[in-house]
Backbone as JSON, one array per atom type, in Angstrom:
{
  "sequence": "MASPVSSFLPAAILYLILLSAPATAQHDYHDALRKCILFFEGQRSGRLPPDQRLRWRRDSAIHDGATVGRDLSGGYYDAGDNIKFGFPMAFTTTLLSWSIIDFGRNMGPELGNALKAVKWGTDYLLKATAVPGVVFVQVGDPYSDHNCWERPEDMDTLRTVYKIDRSHPGSDVAGETAAALAAASIVFRSRDPSYSRLLLNRAVSVFEFADRHRGAYSGSLRKAVCPFYCDVNGYQDELLWGAAWLHKASRRREYREYIFRNEVVLRAGDTINEFGSVDG",
  "N": [[12.61, -15.25, 2.11], [9.35, -13.7, 1.83], [7.88, -12.88, 5.17], [5.5, -13.25, 7.6], [5.03, -10.76, 8.35], [4.8, -7.52, 6.62], [7.19, -6.86, 4.58], [8.01, -4.28, 3.75], [7.29, -2.89, 5.63], [9.42, -2.63, 7.99], [11.17, -0.54, 6.7], [9.22, 1.43, 6.27], [8.66, 2.06, 8.96], [11.11, 2.6, 10.14], [11.35, 4.91, 8.53], [9.41, 7.02, 9.61], [10.51, 7.06, 12.23], [13.21, 8.25, 11.77], [12.69, 10.54, 10.81], [11.5, 11.87, 12.89], [13.3, 11.86, 15.02], [15.82, 13.8, 16.99], [18.45, 15.49, 15.73], [21.78, 14.77, 15.78], [25.49, 15.08, 16.38], [26.48, 12.82, 16.04], [25.03, 11.19, 14.24], [24.22, 10.63, 10.92], [21.24, 11.7, 9.94], [20.04, 12.37, 7.56], [21.33, 11.17, 5.85], [20.65, 8.7, 6.33], [17.78, 8.74, 5.95], [17.66, 9.41, 3.38], [18.82, 6.94, 2.04], [16.81, 5.35, 2.87], [14.44, 6.04, 1.83], [15.39, 5.49, -1.06], [15.29, 2.95, -0.92], [12.69, 2.05, -1.7], [12.86, 2.57, -4.3], [14.52, 0.73, -5.54], [12.56, -1.32, -5.14], [10.76, -1.07, -7.29], [8.26, -1.79, -9.52], [7.72, -2.33, -13.28], [7.71, 0.29, -15.89], [10.71, 2.07, -15.93], [11.22, 5.24, -14.74], [13.08, 8.19, -16.19], [14.68, 9.59, -14.12], [15.34, 7.38, -12.29], [17.28, 6.56, -9.79], [18.71, 4.15, -8.88], [20.76, 2.62, -11.05], [21.04, 0.0, -11.85], [18.97, -1.14, -12.0], [16.36, -2.23, -14.21], [13.48, -2.33, -16.65], [10.8, -3.84, -15.9], [8.38, -6.59, -15.56], [6.38, -5.42, -17.64], [4.04, -6.02, -18.61], [2.23, -6.83, -16.74], [-1.08, -7.77, -15.79], [-2.12, -8.31, -18.13], [-3.41, -10.63, -18.89], [-5.75, -10.5, -17.85], [-7.01, -8.61, -19.13], [-6.02, -5.97, -18.45], [-4.26, -2.89, -17.53], [-1.71, -3.47, -15.03], [0.55, -2.69, -14.55], [3.64, -1.47, -12.57], [3.62, -0.27, -9.46], [4.99, -1.89, -6.46], [7.61, -4.31, -5.67], [7.6, -7.09, -3.38], [9.73, -7.58, -0.59], [12.65, -9.85, -1.27], [11.22, -10.86, -3.38], [9.43, -11.26, -6.54], [6.7, -10.57, -6.37], [3.81, -8.96, -6.16], [2.19, -7.79, -3.69], [-0.95, -6.66, -3.09], [-1.99, -5.9, -0.29], [0.24, -5.36, 1.75], [1.28, -3.33, 0.46], [-0.3, -1.43, 0.21], [-0.62, -0.56, 2.68], [2.12, 0.35, 3.1], [2.25, 2.51, 1.48], [0.33, 4.1, 2.97], [1.63, 4.8, 5.12], [3.92, 6.0, 4.28], [2.74, 8.4, 3.31], [1.63, 9.59, 5.68], [4.21, 10.05, 7.0], [4.88, 12.03, 5.33], [3.06, 14.03, 5.58], [3.08, 14.63, 8.43], [5.64, 15.12, 8.8], [7.1, 16.51, 6.33], [8.02, 18.97, 6.34], [10.62, 18.54, 7.34], [12.13, 17.44, 5.72], [13.54, 18.29, 4.06], [15.69, 18.33, 0.8], [15.01, 15.64, 0.28], [12.09, 15.21, 0.33], [11.25, 15.54, -2.11], [11.43, 13.11, -3.47], [10.46, 11.42, -1.74], [7.83, 12.12, -2.13], [7.45, 11.32, -4.98], [7.95, 8.39, -4.45], [5.47, 7.91, -2.93], [3.56, 8.69, -4.81], [4.1, 6.52, -7.11], [3.47, 4.31, -5.67], [0.53, 4.99, -5.43], [-0.35, 5.47, -7.99], [-0.09, 2.72, -9.01], [-1.99, 1.68, -7.35], [-4.59, 3.13, -7.94], [-4.68, 1.79, -10.57], [-5.47, -0.68, -9.91], [-7.81, -0.56, -8.9], [-9.61, 0.28, -10.87], [-11.54, -0.72, -11.76], [-14.79, -0.76, -11.05], [-16.3, -2.1, -8.07], [-14.44, -3.85, -7.91], [-11.28, -5.07, -6.56], [-7.81, -5.62, -7.67], [-5.68, -7.54, -6.2], [-3.25, -8.67, -5.6], [-0.22, -9.78, -7.8], [1.4, -12.16, -9.54], [2.31, -15.44, -8.97], [2.68, -16.81, -5.71], [3.73, -19.46, -5.21], [5.52, -20.37, -7.38], [6.97, -18.26, -7.56], [8.51, -18.13, -5.06], [10.03, -20.42, -5.21], [11.97, -19.96, -7.15], [14.63, -17.89, -7.38], [15.08, -15.17, -8.65], [16.39, -11.99, -10.76], [13.92, -9.59, -11.14], [14.04, -8.48, -13.76], [14.64, -10.65, -15.08], [12.61, -12.87, -14.77], [10.67, -15.39, -15.29], [8.46, -16.71, -14.14], [5.0, -17.29, -13.31], [2.46, -14.81, -13.76], [0.06, -14.47, -12.57], [-2.97, -13.36, -11.88], [-4.86, -11.96, -8.75], [-7.91, -11.14, -7.59], [-10.46, -9.28, -5.55], [-13.94, -9.07, -5.39], [-17.44, -8.52, -5.38], [-18.45, -10.93, -4.8], [-16.41, -12.28, -3.87], [-15.06, -11.31, -1.34], [-13.05, -8.36, 0.41], [-12.6, -6.91, 2.66], [-10.4, -6.22, 4.13], [-8.18, -5.65, 2.68], [-9.22, -3.98, 1.1], [-10.22, -2.04, 2.65], [-7.63, -1.25, 3.75], [-6.61, -0.02, 1.35], [-8.22, 1.84, 0.51], [-7.74, 3.45, 2.55], [-4.76, 4.17, 2.18], [-4.98, 5.82, -0.47], [-6.86, 7.8, 0.6], [-5.1, 9.12, 2.48], [-2.85, 9.61, 0.66], [-4.39, 11.65, -0.79], [-4.42, 13.79, 0.86], [-1.46, 14.4, 0.94], [-1.14, 15.43, -1.73], [-3.03, 17.73, -2.06], [-2.59, 20.46, -2.0], [-0.35, 20.25, -3.96], [-1.01, 19.09, -6.16], [-3.8, 19.49, -7.18], [-5.77, 18.51, -8.96], [-5.16, 15.6, -9.11], [-5.17, 15.06, -6.4], [-7.83, 15.02, -5.76], [-8.8, 12.94, -7.47], [-7.73, 10.73, -6.2], [-8.97, 10.85, -3.87], [-11.79, 10.58, -4.44], [-11.63, 7.94, -5.61], [-10.76, 6.62, -3.07], [-13.15, 6.63, -1.65], [-15.09, 5.28, -3.1], [-13.63, 2.75, -3.04], [-13.65, 2.43, -0.32], [-16.47, 2.38, 0.21], [-17.4, 0.0, -0.92], [-15.72, -2.03, 0.25], [-16.9, -1.89, 2.81], [-19.51, -2.4, 2.38], [-19.82, -4.96, 1.45], [-18.55, -7.23, 3.2], [-15.85, -9.0, 4.44], [-13.09, -11.27, 4.92], [-10.31, -11.04, 3.06], [-8.37, -13.42, 3.34], [-9.9, -15.51, 3.51], [-11.63, -15.52, 0.86], [-9.44, -15.89, -0.93], [-7.59, -17.84, -0.22], [-5.65, -19.66, -0.65], [-4.01, -18.47, -2.43], [-3.12, -16.16, -0.98], [-2.43, -16.94, 1.75], [0.31, -19.06, 3.18], [1.38, -16.33, 3.32], [0.31, -13.27, 3.37], [-1.53, -13.4, 5.5], [-4.81, -12.42, 6.86], [-5.11, -12.65, 9.99], [-6.56, -11.55, 12.16], [-8.97, -10.46, 11.25], [-10.97, -8.32, 9.18], [-11.77, -5.9, 10.53], [-10.16, -4.09, 11.75], [-9.15, -2.66, 9.66], [-11.37, -1.17, 8.12], [-12.01, 0.41, 10.2], [-9.52, 1.77, 10.15], [-9.45, 2.81, 7.45], [-11.73, 4.53, 7.49], [-11.07, 6.22, 9.27], [-8.83, 7.58, 8.08], [-10.2, 8.48, 5.69], [-12.06, 10.41, 6.95], [-10.3, 12.4, 7.87], [-9.14, 13.21, 5.48], [-11.39, 14.03, 4.22], [-12.62, 15.48, 5.7], [-15.62, 14.95, 5.93], [-18.3, 14.46, 8.08], [-19.71, 11.99, 8.41], [-17.97, 9.99, 8.49], [-16.53, 10.07, 10.36], [-18.68, 9.69, 12.19], [-19.25, 7.12, 11.12], [-17.23, 5.69, 12.68], [-17.7, 5.76, 15.45], [-20.07, 4.87, 15.33], [-19.39, 2.17, 14.69], [-17.52, 1.26, 16.28], [-17.96, -0.54, 18.26], [-19.24, -2.79, 17.13], [-17.47, -3.58, 15.28], [-15.37, -4.38, 17.21], [-13.59, -2.71, 17.85], [-12.04, -2.05, 20.39], [-11.14, -4.36, 21.17], [-8.53, -4.53, 19.99], [-7.0, -2.56, 20.54], [-4.44, -1.88, 20.78], [-3.25, -2.64, 18.45], [-1.19, -2.3, 15.44], [-0.52, -2.38, 12.15], [-0.12, -3.88, 9.04], [-0.66, -6.54, 8.4], [-2.0, -8.77, 10.43], [-0.79, -10.51, 13.11]],
  "CA": [[11.52, -14.66, 1.25], [8.39, -13.02, 2.59], [7.59, -12.85, 6.12], [3.99, -12.98, 7.6], [4.82, -9.25, 8.33], [5.17, -6.99, 5.61], [8.76, -6.69, 4.12], [7.98, -3.01, 3.43], [7.16, -2.43, 7.01], [10.76, -2.18, 8.69], [11.53, 0.39, 6.05], [8.36, 2.21, 6.69], [8.74, 2.74, 10.33], [12.34, 3.36, 10.11], [11.25, 6.16, 7.84], [8.98, 7.78, 10.4], [11.47, 7.11, 13.38], [14.21, 8.88, 11.49], [11.95, 11.99, 10.77], [11.13, 12.27, 14.5], [14.52, 11.73, 15.73], [16.45, 14.82, 17.05], [19.73, 15.49, 14.91], [22.93, 14.75, 16.83], [26.7, 15.22, 15.66], [27.26, 11.39, 15.68], [24.6, 10.29, 13.21], [23.94, 11.68, 9.83], [20.07, 11.23, 9.66], [19.81, 12.85, 6.29], [21.89, 9.96, 4.81], [19.82, 7.49, 6.54], [16.58, 9.17, 5.2], [18.05, 9.12, 1.56], [18.85, 5.62, 1.81], [15.21, 4.69, 3.33], [13.63, 6.19, 0.43], [16.01, 4.97, -1.98], [15.16, 1.45, -0.81], [11.5, 1.75, -2.56], [13.14, 2.89, -5.61], [14.91, -0.68, -5.86], [11.62, -2.18, -5.46], [9.72, -0.59, -8.11], [8.3, -2.56, -10.86], [7.02, -1.66, -14.24], [8.9, 0.96, -16.64], [11.26, 2.93, -14.57], [11.4, 6.78, -15.22], [14.2, 8.65, -16.6], [15.32, 9.92, -13.16], [15.45, 6.32, -11.56], [18.39, 6.62, -9.13], [19.26, 2.96, -9.12], [20.64, 2.46, -12.26], [21.39, -1.27, -12.1], [17.36, -1.73, -12.24], [15.79, -2.14, -15.49], [11.95, -2.3, -16.85], [10.03, -5.42, -15.42], [6.74, -6.96, -15.41], [5.41, -4.35, -18.02], [2.64, -6.49, -19.37], [1.34, -7.53, -15.86], [-2.71, -7.64, -16.05], [-2.44, -8.6, -19.72], [-4.18, -11.9, -18.8], [-7.21, -10.34, -17.31], [-7.13, -7.5, -19.89], [-5.98, -4.6, -17.44], [-2.9, -2.71, -17.14], [-1.48, -3.68, -13.8], [2.16, -2.55, -14.5], [3.87, -0.56, -11.7], [3.95, -0.61, -7.92], [5.98, -2.14, -5.63], [7.63, -5.95, -5.44], [7.52, -7.5, -1.96], [10.9, -8.15, -0.11], [13.47, -10.24, -2.64], [10.33, -11.62, -4.33], [8.94, -10.97, -7.67], [5.24, -10.6, -6.3], [3.14, -7.6, -5.93], [0.9, -8.17, -2.65], [-1.32, -5.24, -2.56], [-1.95, -5.5, 1.13], [1.34, -4.76, 2.21], [1.75, -2.15, -0.17], [-1.37, -0.42, 0.24], [-0.13, 0.06, 4.14], [3.27, 1.13, 3.14], [1.61, 3.83, 1.06], [-0.42, 5.0, 3.85], [2.64, 5.24, 6.1], [4.66, 6.83, 3.52], [2.03, 9.46, 2.92], [1.5, 10.0, 6.84], [5.27, 10.84, 7.16], [4.89, 13.58, 4.51], [1.83, 14.99, 6.36], [3.66, 15.18, 9.76], [7.22, 15.54, 8.99], [7.42, 16.76, 5.03], [8.8, 20.3, 6.36], [11.82, 18.5, 8.1], [12.76, 16.35, 4.58], [14.64, 18.89, 3.06], [16.01, 17.77, -0.24], [14.81, 14.41, 0.05], [10.81, 15.37, 0.1], [10.64, 15.24, -3.79], [11.94, 11.81, -3.46], [9.62, 10.73, -0.85], [6.41, 12.32, -2.93], [7.5, 10.01, -5.92], [7.74, 7.08, -3.58], [4.11, 7.81, -2.77], [2.83, 8.35, -6.35], [4.67, 5.43, -7.39], [2.36, 3.42, -5.22], [-0.78, 5.4, -5.61], [-0.59, 5.14, -9.5], [-0.47, 1.38, -9.12], [-3.28, 1.32, -6.52], [-5.53, 3.46, -9.01], [-5.12, 0.9, -11.76], [-5.95, -1.72, -9.29], [-9.2, -0.1, -8.37], [-10.01, 1.1, -11.74], [-13.09, -1.45, -12.09], [-15.83, -0.61, -9.83], [-16.69, -3.41, -7.55], [-13.2, -4.9, -8.02], [-9.73, -4.49, -6.38], [-6.88, -6.54, -7.99], [-4.89, -7.39, -4.89], [-2.17, -9.48, -6.14], [0.19, -10.0, -9.32], [2.28, -13.13, -9.36], [2.13, -16.67, -8.09], [3.89, -16.9, -4.95], [4.46, -20.66, -4.82], [6.49, -20.62, -7.94], [7.98, -17.55, -7.41], [9.32, -18.47, -4.05], [10.88, -21.38, -5.61], [12.78, -19.65, -8.06], [15.19, -16.8, -7.01], [15.75, -14.4, -9.95], [16.01, -10.83, -10.89], [12.61, -9.2, -11.85], [14.24, -8.42, -15.25], [14.57, -11.61, -15.99], [11.63, -13.66, -14.13], [9.75, -16.33, -16.29], [7.51, -17.28, -13.06], [3.61, -17.04, -13.58], [1.89, -13.32, -13.4], [-1.17, -14.73, -11.91], [-3.57, -11.92, -11.08], [-5.94, -12.13, -8.01], [-8.82, -9.87, -7.38], [-11.62, -9.64, -4.72], [-15.4, -8.34, -5.76], [-18.74, -8.68, -4.51], [-18.73, -12.33, -4.67], [-15.13, -12.71, -3.2], [-15.01, -9.97, -0.41], [-12.09, -8.67, 1.02], [-12.78, -5.88, 3.13], [-9.26, -5.61, 4.91], [-7.18, -5.2, 1.73], [-9.8, -3.05, 0.34], [-10.04, -0.7, 3.59], [-6.29, -0.5, 3.45], [-6.24, 0.48, -0.04], [-9.12, 3.31, 0.79], [-6.74, 4.31, 3.57], [-3.75, 4.74, 1.65], [-5.54, 6.61, -1.43], [-7.18, 8.9, 1.34], [-3.82, 9.61, 2.9], [-2.0, 10.32, -0.12], [-4.74, 12.56, -1.06], [-3.99, 14.84, 1.73], [-0.13, 14.85, 0.44], [-1.21, 16.03, -3.01], [-3.86, 18.29, -2.0], [-2.02, 21.66, -2.72], [0.67, 20.11, -4.92], [-1.56, 18.73, -7.47], [-5.14, 19.2, -6.55], [-6.83, 17.4, -9.67], [-4.82, 14.3, -8.5], [-5.78, 14.77, -5.04], [-9.41, 14.85, -5.85], [-8.9, 11.49, -8.1], [-7.3, 10.0, -5.06], [-10.13, 10.96, -2.56], [-12.97, 10.21, -4.84], [-11.58, 6.55, -5.61], [-10.68, 6.1, -1.95], [-14.57, 6.95, -1.06], [-15.45, 4.31, -3.72], [-13.35, 1.68, -2.69], [-14.47, 2.3, 1.0], [-18.04, 1.81, 0.33], [-17.04, -1.64, -1.47], [-15.08, -2.6, 1.26], [-17.96, -2.1, 4.0], [-20.77, -3.24, 1.88], [-19.28, -6.45, 0.91], [-17.73, -7.37, 4.21], [-15.22, -10.32, 4.55], [-11.76, -11.2, 4.81], [-9.62, -11.93, 2.0], [-7.89, -14.55, 3.46], [-11.15, -16.59, 3.19], [-11.81, -15.46, -0.37], [-8.12, -16.2, -1.95], [-6.71, -18.45, 1.08], [-4.61, -20.67, -1.08], [-2.82, -17.51, -3.08], [-2.41, -15.29, 0.05], [-1.95, -17.55, 2.71], [0.73, -18.34, 4.69], [2.22, -15.14, 2.83], [-0.17, -12.37, 3.81], [-3.0, -13.73, 5.95], [-5.25, -11.52, 8.11], [-5.63, -13.85, 11.03], [-7.28, -11.18, 13.31], [-10.0, -9.93, 10.76], [-10.79, -6.96, 8.57], [-12.73, -5.01, 10.97], [-9.3, -2.77, 12.36], [-8.66, -1.93, 8.49], [-12.59, -0.78, 8.02], [-11.8, 1.58, 10.82], [-8.45, 2.75, 9.66], [-9.7, 3.43, 6.53], [-12.91, 5.81, 7.71], [-10.3, 7.44, 9.8], [-8.13, 8.44, 6.98], [-11.11, 9.48, 4.86], [-12.35, 11.43, 7.77], [-9.15, 13.07, 7.95], [-8.67, 13.42, 4.0], [-12.63, 14.68, 3.51], [-13.49, 16.41, 6.59], [-16.89, 14.66, 6.27], [-18.61, 14.0, 9.29], [-20.27, 10.56, 8.11], [-16.87, 9.12, 8.51], [-16.27, 10.13, 12.18], [-19.87, 9.15, 12.96], [-19.01, 5.44, 11.41], [-16.04, 5.02, 13.73], [-18.17, 5.78, 16.72], [-21.26, 3.93, 15.02], [-19.17, 0.84, 14.25], [-16.17, 0.77, 17.15], [-18.29, -1.9, 19.17], [-19.66, -3.69, 16.29], [-16.37, -3.86, 14.78], [-14.51, -4.71, 18.0], [-12.42, -1.83, 18.02], [-11.65, -2.07, 21.65], [-10.26, -5.73, 21.3], [-7.34, -4.57, 19.23], [-6.55, -1.21, 20.61], [-3.18, -1.47, 20.7], [-2.84, -3.25, 17.11], [-0.66, -1.44, 14.53], [0.04, -2.97, 11.16], [-1.13, -3.79, 7.69], [-1.06, -7.86, 8.47], [-2.06, -9.18, 11.82], [-0.29, -12.01, 13.78]],
  "C": [[10.43, -14.01, 2.24], [8.11, -13.6, 4.05], [6.0, -12.74, 6.59], [4.04, -11.43, 8.12], [5.35, -8.49, 7.36], [6.54, -6.58, 5.59], [9.02, -5.24, 4.05], [7.79, -2.35, 5.18], [8.31, -1.73, 7.89], [10.92, -0.68, 8.03], [10.69, 1.62, 6.38], [8.34, 2.9, 7.99], [9.75, 3.26, 10.65], [12.24, 4.85, 9.5], [10.63, 7.2, 9.05], [10.0, 7.94, 11.48], [12.44, 8.16, 12.98], [13.78, 10.54, 11.17], [11.6, 12.54, 11.93], [12.47, 12.35, 15.58], [15.28, 13.18, 15.88], [17.99, 14.38, 16.25], [20.99, 15.62, 15.94], [24.15, 14.82, 16.01], [26.92, 13.73, 15.4], [26.34, 10.65, 14.64], [24.15, 11.3, 12.12], [22.26, 11.01, 9.39], [19.6, 11.61, 8.11], [20.28, 11.71, 5.48], [20.99, 8.95, 4.82], [18.56, 7.46, 5.92], [16.75, 8.81, 3.8], [18.17, 7.66, 1.31], [17.47, 4.78, 2.2], [14.59, 4.79, 2.08], [14.18, 5.63, -0.72], [15.63, 3.34, -1.89], [13.83, 1.2, -1.51], [11.88, 1.98, -4.07], [13.71, 1.43, -6.24], [13.63, -1.47, -5.73], [10.65, -1.91, -6.41], [9.79, -1.77, -9.06], [7.64, -1.79, -12.05], [8.11, -0.83, -15.13], [9.34, 2.25, -15.74], [11.38, 4.14, -15.34], [12.96, 7.05, -15.41], [15.3, 8.9, -15.27], [15.69, 8.76, -12.08], [17.12, 6.54, -10.98], [19.41, 5.44, -9.15], [19.48, 2.37, -10.2], [20.9, 1.0, -12.68], [19.82, -1.93, -12.26], [16.95, -1.42, -13.6], [14.13, -2.16, -15.27], [11.78, -3.65, -16.37], [8.71, -5.27, -15.38], [5.92, -5.75, -16.2], [4.38, -4.95, -18.72], [1.82, -7.22, -18.02], [-0.08, -7.13, -15.85], [-3.05, -8.11, -17.42], [-3.6, -9.83, -19.76], [-5.65, -11.64, -18.3], [-7.77, -9.02, -18.37], [-6.95, -6.04, -19.16], [-4.54, -4.29, -17.57], [-2.45, -2.55, -15.81], [0.0, -3.66, -13.85], [2.27, -1.5, -13.27], [4.04, -1.07, -10.36], [5.21, -1.17, -7.47], [6.42, -3.98, -5.86], [7.78, -5.98, -3.87], [8.62, -8.1, -1.64], [11.82, -8.48, -1.37], [12.23, -11.03, -3.49], [9.81, -10.76, -5.49], [7.53, -10.65, -7.53], [4.86, -9.52, -5.95], [1.88, -8.02, -5.23], [0.58, -6.74, -2.56], [-1.62, -4.75, -1.26], [-0.94, -4.67, 1.86], [1.67, -3.28, 1.55], [0.83, -1.02, -0.17], [-0.89, 0.23, 1.98], [1.0, 0.76, 4.31], [2.97, 2.56, 2.59], [1.08, 4.85, 2.14], [0.57, 5.48, 4.94], [3.5, 6.12, 5.42], [4.06, 8.31, 3.46], [1.78, 10.17, 4.49], [2.64, 10.76, 7.33], [5.54, 11.93, 6.65], [4.13, 14.62, 5.3], [2.44, 15.53, 7.32], [4.88, 15.71, 9.43], [7.82, 16.13, 7.41], [8.2, 18.0, 5.07], [10.29, 19.96, 6.78], [12.51, 17.66, 6.89], [13.84, 16.99, 3.97], [14.71, 18.27, 1.76], [15.48, 16.54, -0.54], [13.04, 14.42, 0.08], [10.46, 15.07, -1.38], [10.73, 13.69, -3.91], [11.0, 10.96, -2.99], [7.89, 10.87, -1.71], [6.62, 11.5, -4.17], [7.42, 8.94, -5.44], [5.94, 6.96, -3.36], [3.29, 7.5, -3.92], [3.04, 7.05, -6.94], [3.47, 4.21, -6.95], [0.93, 3.68, -5.31], [-1.37, 5.1, -7.01], [-0.87, 3.52, -9.64], [-1.71, 1.05, -8.55], [-4.65, 2.11, -7.48], [-5.8, 2.59, -10.15], [-5.73, -0.36, -11.0], [-7.33, -1.8, -8.87], [-10.14, 0.61, -9.39], [-11.55, 0.66, -12.11], [-13.93, -1.42, -10.97], [-16.28, -1.96, -9.33], [-15.6, -4.51, -7.34], [-12.02, -4.48, -7.62], [-9.02, -5.96, -6.65], [-5.89, -6.46, -6.84], [-3.58, -8.0, -4.95], [-1.66, -9.73, -7.87], [1.21, -11.0, -8.92], [2.04, -14.45, -8.47], [3.03, -16.98, -7.01], [4.55, -18.22, -4.44], [5.58, -20.76, -5.9], [7.25, -19.62, -8.46], [9.02, -17.45, -6.31], [10.26, -19.68, -4.22], [11.77, -21.21, -6.51], [13.42, -18.3, -7.72], [15.98, -16.12, -8.24], [15.66, -12.74, -10.09], [14.46, -10.68, -11.55], [12.8, -8.83, -13.1], [14.16, -9.53, -15.83], [13.55, -12.95, -15.54], [10.91, -14.4, -15.38], [8.85, -17.11, -15.45], [6.21, -16.78, -13.66], [3.05, -15.76, -12.88], [0.8, -13.66, -13.21], [-1.75, -13.42, -11.47], [-4.58, -12.33, -10.5], [-6.76, -10.94, -7.78], [-9.87, -10.39, -6.07], [-12.68, -8.95, -5.63], [-16.22, -8.91, -4.89], [-18.88, -10.02, -4.14], [-17.59, -13.08, -3.77], [-14.91, -11.59, -2.26], [-13.46, -9.94, 0.13], [-11.81, -7.19, 1.63], [-11.24, -5.31, 3.83], [-8.36, -5.32, 4.04], [-7.84, -3.98, 1.33], [-9.87, -1.74, 1.36], [-8.69, -0.21, 3.47], [-5.85, 0.35, 2.29], [-7.06, 1.78, -0.23], [-8.1, 4.07, 1.53], [-5.56, 4.97, 2.95], [-4.08, 5.91, 0.22], [-6.15, 7.96, -0.54], [-6.01, 9.54, 1.93], [-3.0, 10.3, 1.82], [-2.94, 11.49, -0.86], [-4.62, 13.99, -0.59], [-2.55, 15.29, 1.27], [-0.45, 15.69, -0.96], [-2.11, 17.24, -2.97], [-3.73, 19.89, -2.46], [-1.15, 21.69, -3.6], [0.11, 19.63, -6.16], [-2.97, 18.34, -7.07], [-6.32, 18.22, -7.59], [-6.1, 15.77, -9.31], [-5.47, 13.78, -7.3], [-7.17, 14.39, -4.9], [-9.73, 13.31, -6.62], [-8.62, 10.69, -7.07], [-8.62, 9.84, -3.94], [-11.3, 10.27, -3.02], [-12.72, 8.51, -4.92], [-11.34, 5.96, -4.1], [-12.39, 5.96, -1.33], [-15.17, 5.75, -1.72], [-15.12, 2.99, -3.43], [-13.7, 1.28, -1.09], [-15.71, 1.46, 0.98], [-18.16, 0.38, 0.0], [-16.6, -2.18, -0.5], [-16.16, -3.0, 2.51], [-19.23, -2.44, 3.38], [-20.67, -4.49, 1.89], [-18.03, -6.91, 2.09], [-16.98, -8.99, 4.14], [-14.01, -10.21, 4.43], [-11.07, -11.84, 3.53], [-8.65, -12.89, 1.83], [-8.7, -15.83, 3.23], [-11.42, -16.81, 1.71], [-10.6, -16.18, -1.49], [-7.36, -17.01, -1.05], [-5.43, -19.11, 0.39], [-3.47, -19.52, -2.1], [-2.21, -16.6, -2.05], [-2.13, -15.97, 1.33], [-0.97, -18.64, 2.33], [1.55, -16.9, 4.55], [1.61, -13.74, 3.52], [-1.66, -12.46, 4.18], [-3.41, -12.42, 6.78], [-5.85, -12.24, 9.13], [-6.43, -13.08, 11.93], [-8.51, -10.6, 12.56], [-9.71, -8.73, 10.16], [-11.44, -5.87, 9.45], [-11.69, -3.52, 11.34], [-9.5, -1.95, 10.88], [-10.18, -1.15, 7.89], [-12.5, 0.64, 8.8], [-10.7, 2.54, 10.59], [-8.72, 3.57, 8.65], [-10.71, 4.49, 6.51], [-12.03, 6.58, 8.5], [-9.69, 8.52, 8.94], [-9.17, 9.29, 6.07], [-11.71, 10.48, 5.77], [-11.52, 12.73, 7.56], [-9.08, 14.12, 6.64], [-10.08, 14.45, 3.51], [-13.13, 15.63, 4.36], [-14.74, 16.06, 6.62], [-17.28, 14.14, 7.47], [-19.18, 12.6, 9.39], [-19.22, 9.75, 8.48], [-16.42, 9.1, 9.91], [-17.39, 9.4, 12.95], [-19.9, 7.25, 12.69], [-18.11, 5.0, 12.13], [-16.91, 4.91, 14.86], [-19.62, 4.68, 16.67], [-20.53, 2.16, 15.29], [-18.05, 0.3, 15.48], [-16.7, -0.42, 18.02], [-18.38, -2.92, 18.3], [-18.37, -4.34, 15.43], [-15.09, -4.11, 15.52], [-13.29, -4.03, 18.07], [-11.65, -2.03, 19.31], [-10.74, -3.53, 21.85], [-8.97, -5.6, 20.69], [-6.72, -3.28, 19.24], [-5.14, -0.95, 20.54], [-2.41, -1.95, 19.29], [-2.29, -2.16, 16.14], [-0.03, -2.07, 13.43], [-1.04, -3.47, 9.96], [-1.48, -5.49, 7.57], [-1.07, -8.34, 9.81], [-1.39, -10.56, 12.0], [1.12, -11.65, 14.06]]
}
């Protein structure tokens, strides 16, 4: 089941490596890239589109969020579980967006599928951040889910919804979500300007919430997120990471100044070599 490191992370890192690797006669990197992107289609939750390539998957968890009066369908399942963990999902979306920003021109026919993979993630993150001052960060009870191995189409485990808010902060997951939305706004800037603006505007508001109400979501939701996706080293790196992507996406000097102003306060120098959605 899920490990302390995001199960999406190996696929996302492999994605970046494949795009930067030189082509050789011994390896079919196009096929490897195709299969890497295809992995994310296998992890989809919600109502699947007509162009879904993995035909053995069907609609699932289409009523997620109903218990709190919200539509939280969609997004990605984690590993072999039927849980939707917002923290690793957001980081994965950031990396997928980054790969398109830097290597989209090298993806050939797989670029379209890569764009769909990003949008599947951001469509869900937009739903999860639709209420001001709230981020829905997880759907599904991890304990009942981990005790029952079953297809998402057949699951009968609890679909408990967990959130962070002003009284229960989570600057780590909110900062990562802001980074994902900002990075994706760059991806869609010329391809879908209105969607890009929506992503960037939401990233700004989510980051403001993350920064104003500081705290680790591991403290606010410990029983639900630990030991699965605890942020053991704090939320500081995600705030700087979110600000960096907002600076790149918006070109606003205020985010660059935020990084310079907070690099000591948020102990950037303590974790200079850190790279990942979940510390540890």
